[in-house]
C-alpha positions as CSV (number, residue, x, y, z in Angstrom):
1,K,120.3,119.3,102.6
2,D,119.3,116.1,103.5
3,I,115.4,117.1,103.3
4,E,113.5,117.1,100.0
5,Y,110.0,118.7,100.1
6,I,107.7,116.7,97.5
7,R,104.4,117.4,96.4
8,S,102.4,114.9,94.5
9,E,99.4,115.3,92.5
10,Y,97.0,112.8,91.8
11,Y,93.7,112.2,89.9
12,N,91.7,108.4,90.9
13,M,94.4,107.4,92.5
14,E,96.8,107.9,89.7
15,E,100.2,110.3,90.2
16,Y,99.7,112.8,87.4
17,A,102.7,115.4,88.3
18,R,105.1,116.1,91.1
19,F,107.0,118.8,92.5
20,S,110.6,117.8,94.0
21,S,112.7,120.2,95.8
22,S,115.8,118.4,94.7
23,V,114.5,118.6,90.8
24,G,113.2,122.3,91.4
25,K,110.1,121.6,89.0
26,F,107.3,119.7,88.5
27,V,107.4,116.9,86.1
28,G,104.3,115.4,84.8
29,Y,103.6,111.2,84.2
30,T,100.6,111.3,82.3
31,E,99.6,113.2,79.3
32,Y,97.7,115.8,81.7
33,G,100.3,115.9,84.3
34,L,102.7,116.5,81.2
35,K,100.6,119.9,80.5
36,Q,100.0,120.6,83.8
37,A,103.9,120.6,84.6
38,E,104.8,123.0,81.7
39,N,102.0,125.8,82.9
40,W,103.0,125.3,86.5
41,N,106.8,125.5,85.4
42,K,106.2,128.9,83.3
43,D,104.5,130.1,86.2
44,P,107.6,131.9,88.4
45,S,105.6,132.8,91.2
46,E,104.2,128.8,91.5
47,L,108.0,127.7,91.6
48,A,109.0,130.3,94.1
49,A,105.9,129.2,96.4
50,M,106.9,125.3,95.9
51,K,110.7,125.8,96.5
52,A,109.9,128.0,99.6
53,Q,108.0,125.0,101.2
54,K,111.2,123.5,102.1
55,E,112.2,126.2,104.1
56,T,108.9,127.0,105.8
57,Y,107.4,123.6,106.2
58,C,110.0,120.7,106.1
59,K,112.9,122.9,108.3
60,H,110.6,124.2,110.5
61,N,109.2,121.1,111.3
62,I,112.2,119.1,111.8
63,D,113.0,119.6,115.5
64,N,109.6,118.0,115.8
65,W,110.1,114.9,114.6
């Protein structure tokens, strides 16, 4: 429960959107990022895939670190 999966989206070295497993959805930080986050959050398969990354990537590799 102390693990968090974060996926940040950047363009031109500026973060415009982020998915955080603790929030459970995408959050936009720019005008473009807000629109992208809204579209991604409407897609249940996209959210399910991102939520699964915590189990697939983070918990799988925790013993390696």
